[in-house]
N, C-alpha and C positions, 0 to 999 in steps of 0.2 A: 433606494428602492425598498419597499416595506414587505414584511412577511404577511401572508394571508393564511390559508389553511395548511395544516401539517399533512404532508404527503406520505411520510415514512419515518419510522423510528427503528434504528438498528442497535447493535451492541454498543457502538461508539459515537453515533451521530444521529441527529434529526435532520430531516429535509423538509423545507417549507416552500410552498408556491409563492409567487409574487404577482403583482398586477400585470406583469408582462409574461405571457405563457412561454416565452423563449428562455426564461431564466428562473432559477430557484436559489434559495439560500440554504447553505449547509451550516448546521450548528453543532459544534463538537462538545462531547460530554466527558466527564471525568470517570464514568463507569468503565470498569475493566472486566473482561471475560477471557477465559482460556478453555481449551479442550472442548470447542463447540458449545460453549456456555455452561459447561459442568462446573467450572470454577468461576466465581464472581467476586468482585471487590471494587474498590475505588482507589484511584491514583490521583492524589491532589495535584491540580494544575495540569493534568494530562491533556485536557481539551485545548488549553492555550498552546501548549507545546506542539501538539499535533496539527492544529490549525495553522500556526505561524510557520512551522517547519515545512508543511505540505505546500503552502503558498510560495515560500522561498524556492523550494525545489521545482515546482511547476514553472515558475518564472525563469529559472535557470535552464530548464529543458526547452521551454519555448524559444529562448534565445539561440538554442542549438537545433532548431528545426522540428521539435516534437510538438505536435498539436495537443492541447489539453483543454479541459473544461473550465479552467480558471479565468475569472474576469476581474474581481476586485476583492481585496480584504476589507471587510466592513468594520470589524473590531477584533479584539483578541480571540474571540471564540467563533465568529461568524464570517462566512465568505460567500460572495455572490459568484455563482457558476452558471455556465450554459446548461440548460436542461437537456439531458440525454437519456436514452434508454440503455440501461446497463446490459452489456453482453453477459450472459449467465456463466461466465468462466472466471476463475481465479487463475492468474498467470504467475507462476513462480519461477524465478531465476536463481540458480544456485551456483556460487563460485567456489565454495568449500562445503564439505559435508557437515551437516548439523541437523538436530531435530529428527524429524521422521525419516529423512534420507539416510542418516547414520544408522537408524534402526533397521530400515528395509534392506540396506546393502551391507550392513555389518562393518561400516567404515568408522574409524575414530573421528570424533568431532574435530574439525579443523583441517581434515585431509583435503588438500587442494584438488580441484577437478581439472583434468587435462584440457577440458573445454567447458564453457558455461553450460549448465544443464537447464533446459527449458521444460517445465511441466505445466499441465492444465488440470484444473479441478472443476467439476461441475458445482456451481454455486447452489447448494441445496442443504440447508441445515438439517432437515429431517433425515437425509441420507448420509450426513457426515461429510459433505463436500468431497465425494469420491474422485480419485484420479481418473482422468479419461485421456484417450489419445485422439488423433485427428479422425479416425474412423468412427469412434463414438460420437464425436462432435458433429460430423456431417450426417450420420445416420439419425441422430436425435434432433437435427436441425437447430442446434444451439448457435451455430454461426455458419457462414458460407465458407467455401474453400478460399476465396479471395480475402475474406475477413481474417481467417486463420493466418494466412500468409502475411497480411498487413500487420496484424497484432504481433506475430512472431518477430518480424523485422524490427518493429518499434521497440519491443521488449529488449531485444539484444542491443539495439542502439542506446536505449536508456541505460542498460547495464554498463556499457562502455563509458558513457558520460558520468554516471554516478560513481563508478569505481575511481575514475580519475579525480573527481571532485573530493570524494571522501578521503582518498589517500593524501590529498593536500592538507587535510586537517587531522592527519594521523589516526584515521579510522579505517578499519578493514570491513568492507561490505561483504558479509558472508553469504547472505541470501535475502530475498525480498519478494513480496507479493504485489502484483499490480491488478487493476481492473480497468476495463475500457468501456466506452459508451458509444452509441450511435447517435449522431446529430440528426436533425429532421431531414437533412438531405442525404443521409446515409454515411456521411464521413465518420471514420473511426477516430476517436480522440482518447487520450489518457484521462481517467477520472479517478474517483475515490480519493486516496491520500498516500503520501510518502512520509513515514514517521517511525519512531521507535516501536509503534504498534505493529507495523507491517514489514519492518526490516530487522535483520540481525546485524547489529553494529558491535564490533570488538575493537578495543584500543589496539593500535597497530604494534605497540611495543610490549604491553603487559598482557594482552588478550582479555582484559577485563570486559565483561559484557555490559553494554550501554543501551539496553533495549528491554522489550517486554518479557524476555526470558527470566529476568530477575523476579517478575511477578509470577510467571508460570511455575518456577522452580523454588519459590519461597526463599530467594537469596538475600532479600532485604535491599535497602538502598535504591528502591525503585524510583522514587521521585528525584533523587539525586542524579540517577543515570539519565533520566529524561532532560533534566536541567543542564547536565553536562553536554548533551548533544546540541542543545540550543546555543550554548557558549561556543562549542566547536565551530558551528557554522556562522557565528558572528551576530546572533540575534539577542 
């Protein structure tokens, strides 16, 4: 299937229409941003890692009953996906305190949560992707009550599956961001990506960071961390 017009360009990806309106092509870039675009840079090979790793994880989740937008990997940087309308919510699942949660609650990074923490943020760069609760979501008509319930259940199931998988490759899944989309018939599916851009991965033994925090915090070894995650999952 061939690309036609460009539909969207974000911080990390471009999305193209195809000759079939039911599908589009996602193209992953090496561009890197942090802090809502205030910090910008390039991570060599990031697009390849994020594309291939996302596709691997989507297929793993599909085998375990999670519906996703994934259709077919076209090449190292491009993937054919079902065309969906993205629900304007970032869904964050936290297993241990890190990043903004540590700052908000005064918890040292790495503090285990007694239960996974589920957070919603309104996808709006101009507003800084503010945290919202179910009341905000329903009042602003960002999603229906049924969609929020479906998304929440899917996110927690995805967390269970991903924690189990990453433990098997000696990686601690600290937290991660998900996005969901509506298919033409209203079905909610997992969309966007699962990668070192959207997850915090720490080595289970050394606690070494293997994710985008190395870019955010000027820690160095960014490309090596992304490559290490590819190796861990066998790609």
